[in-house]
N, C-alpha and C positions, 0 to 999 in steps of 0.2 A: 371261529365263524365271524365274529364281529370285526376282527382285523381284516379278514378277506373282504368283507362288505365295504369297509372304509376305503381300502385300496382300490376296489372296483369303482367306487364313486369318484375317487380322485382321478382315476384314469379316464372315466367318462367326461369329467369336467375339463381335463386337459385337452381331450380330443375336440370338444365343442369350442373351447376358447381359442384353440389354435386354428381351427377351420374358420371361425368367425373373423379372426384377424386376416387370414389369407383371402377370404372373400371380400373384405373391405378393400384390401390392397389391389386385388385384381379388377374389381368392378367400380371402384371409386364411389361407394355408397356409404350412407351413415345408418346407424342403428336407431330405431325409434320403438316406442311401446305401442302395441295395438290392443284392440278390444277383444273380449271373449264372447260378448253378446251383441246381437244385431236386432234392431226393432223390425218386426215383420212389416213389410211394405215400404221401407225407406230406401230400397234399392241397393243396399250394401251387402246383402248375403250373396255368396257365390253359389250359383245353381249347379256347379259341377257339370255333370252330363245331363241334368234336367230331370232325373228320376229319384235322386236320393232325398230322404226325409230328414229334416233337421230336428234336433232335440229342442223342444219348446220350453220356455221358462216364464212363469208369471211372477212379476215383481210386486210385492205387497204395497209399496208406497207409490206405484205407478199403475193404478188399477185399469186404466183405459188403453193399455198397450200390451202386446204380447211380444216376447223376445225369443230369439233363437240362438243357440250356440253356433258360432260361425263354422262354416265348412272350410273356408280359407279366406284370406283377406285380399283376394284379387281385385275386387271393386273398391274396397276401402282404401287400398294403397293408391289407386289412381285418383280417387277423390282427394286424398291427402296431398298428393303431389300438386294438384291444381289449387287446392285451398291455400297452401303455403308457398305458392309461386316458385316451385322448383324449376330450374332452368335446364336447357338442353345439356345432357351429359351428367346431370345430377340425379341421384336416386336414393332409395331407402330400403331397409330390410327390417323385418320383424321376426323375432324368435317366437313363432306362433304355436299355440296349443289349441287343439280343437277336438271335437267328437264326431265320428262318422259311423253311427251304428248300422247303417244300411250297406256296409261292405258285403260283397258277394261271398267272401270266405275270410276266415280268420286263420292265419298261418304264420310262417316265419317272416313274411314280408308285409302282412296286412293286420292292422289292429284297429280296434274301436277308437283308441286314443292316438291322436296325431301330434307329433312333435317335429316341427320342420322350420327351416329358414325360408321365409316368404319375402321375395324382393321384387322391386319394380324400378324402372329407370325411364327418364324422359329422353326421347330421341327425336331427331329431325326426320321429316317425312322421307327424305332421300336415303335415310338409313334403314328403311323398311325393305330389306332385301336379304337374300340367302347368305351373301358373303358376310354381312354384319352378324347375322344369327350364328353362323359357324364360328366366327371370331369369338363371340361371347361364350359359346359352348367350350371352345378351347381354353378360355380363361378360367371357367369353372372347373373343368377337368384338371387344369394346372393347380388350382387352389386345393383340390382334393389330394392330388399326388404330392404336393409340397407338405400337406398335413401328414400324410403317411410317412414321409421322410423324417419329419420331426418326431413322430411317434416312435419310429425305429431307433432314433438317436437316444430317446429317453427310456424306451422299453425294448432292449435288444432281443427279447424272446419273441417278439412279433415277427412272423414270417410272411405276412400278407404281401402279395405282389400285384401292382396295378400298372397298366400301360397308359401313358399320357398321349399315345398316338391314336387319335379318334378316327374311326371309319364312319363316314356319312352315307346313309342309305334311306330311300323313301319307302313307305309302306307298299306302294305299287311295285317297286323293284323287288321287294321281299316276296310279294305274291308271285311275281314272274319267276323268281328263283326257286321257290318252294310251293308250287301250286297245290300240292296234295296235303300240305300241312295246315294246321290251324294258325291263327296269328301268333299265339304264344309260342307254339312250336317253331315258327319261323324265327322269332326273336332269339330263342335259345340256340338254334342251329347257327345263326349268323354271328351272334355275340360270342359263342364258344370258339368260333374260328378267329374272330378279330379282337377279342378280349375287351375292347372299349369301343362303343358305338353310339351314334346319335340316330335314332329312328325318327325320320321326318314325315311330315304331312299326315297327321293322325286326326281322324274324325270324319272325313268324307268317305263316300262309298267307292269301293274299289271296282275294277272291271268285272270281278266275280259277282258283284251285287251285294257284298257284305262290307262291313266296316272293320278296320283293323282293331279299333277300340273307340270308346265314347269320349267325347270332348265337349266342353262348355259351348252351348249354342249361341251365346250372346256377346262374348268378348274375345274368344279364342279364334285367331286366324288359322284355319286348318291348312293353309298353304305355307305358313311360316312358323310352324310349331314342331315339337318333337320331344322325345324322351332320351336322356342320357343314361346309358346302361353299361355296367361292368359285368364281366363274367365272375360269378361267385363260386369259387372252388368247393367250399364246404357244402353249400346248398345244391351245387350242380345245376345251376340255372342262371339266366340273365337276371341281373339285379338292378332295378330302376332306382336312380338316385335323384333325378330331377325331371319333372314334367314342366316344360317351359315353352316360351315362344314370344314372337313379336305380336302384340295385341292388335285388334282392329282399332281404327281411329274413332 
């Protein structure tokens, strides 16, 4: 059992390290260290969709302040880019760990514990367009697929298949295609057919009067965002690997 555990940890480390290097090469960003706590009221906490409650922490040596475990580092990253004068085309990423106890469900794809790559990059105003967003999505998908290739070279028993051919679709287009389905059912139906997809324009109200899904109300541009999804054969559903987008200015 010990030997199996050690091998599993080595395999996990290999995947993380390989993807990290591929992400650096594809996006031209550098790794930095980020905080786990944010002082309440300093503007650095990510509100997510605006309804989640953060885990609060009192620090004995700082009695006049209350801290929260970060939801993500969306705002901290932007502050850091400005503080250290990152230039156009430069960016950073953090191997971020967080707690989100307000998840609606705990299952194979949702956990209280969050372990993710959290990244941000400085762009020119002229790059705030769908074409640049799609190009970035293709680079991230490329990094994931290259990582899988390296995994298969080192671990031939792995049989996972991923498609690097991304199909782009908006949430309104999904609703028009599958009007009788729920948003999640639409994602599953579309991604099952296309294998790799970027579901765009999440957060605003659709023609039906409902939202496809919730998104941050203060920094997320609902016209230039989306989720990268792969079809997961084992789980039999669309599997989100990145929620991302070009932020508001």
